[in-house]
N, C-alpha and C positions, 0 to 999 in steps of 0.2 A: 485893330481899328485902322482902316485906311482913310486917307484924306484926299479929297478931290477925285481925280481919275485913277488913282493908284489902287491896286487890288489889295485884299487883306494879306498881311504878312510881308508886303513889299519893303517896308522900312527895316524889318528884321533881316531880310535877305540882303539888303544893301549894307547893313552893318556887318553881317557875317562875311560878305564878299570883301569888304575893306580890311577886316581883320585877317582874312586868308591871304590877301595880297601882301600885307605887311609881314606876315609870318614867312611867306615864300621869299620875300626880299631879304629878310634877316638870315634865313637858311642858306641863301645863295652867296652870302658874304664868304669870301675865301679865308680860310684859316692859314696861319703861317706854315710854310713848308720848308723842308730842308733842315740843315743843321743850324742850331742856335749860334748867334754871335756872342763873343765874349765882351764886346764893347758896342755901345749904341751907335746905330748908323747915322743919327742926326747930330748928337752932341759929343760922341766919342767917350762918354763916361762908362765905367765898367758896369756890366749887367750882372746883378747878384746871382750866384749859383742856384738858390731856391727858385728864382724866377725862370731861369733857363730850364730847370727840371719840370716846373709846373706848366710852362707853355713851350712845347717843342717848336723849334723854328723861329723863336722870337728874335726880332731884329732891333727893337727899340727898348730903352729903359722905361721905367714906369712913368716918369714925368713927361717924356716925349710922347708916349702912347696916350696919356691922358689929354695932352694938348691936341693931338690929332683927333681923338674921339670927341672932344668937346667943340671942335671947329664946326662951323655951320656948313651943312651939306644940303644944298637945294635939291629937291626932288620934284618932279612934275606931278601935280595933283590930278586926280581924275574926277571929272564932274559927272557923277553917275546919274544924277537926277535930270540934268539938262534944263533946270528951271532958273529963272532970274534970281530967286533967293539963294540958290547954291552957288551962283556965279558971283554974287556980291560978297560972300564970306571969305 
């Protein structure tokens, strides 16, 4: 069911494109590389051996990594529709 001037299936295509863009962004995130550190790069606390084995190239302890992961990261949104409604949200 299309609304207005949109063709049938346009909304589904828009949703699929947004999901595809997000998946591509997530896959592009770089994984840690190199040798794991024995102590955290931020707080200098020891990194447990099981973590170093589970995540090769780890540089941060669990607490510091959680802090970085939960920090707000602004991303530029894409206005696919170009309508006033999508610009107001």
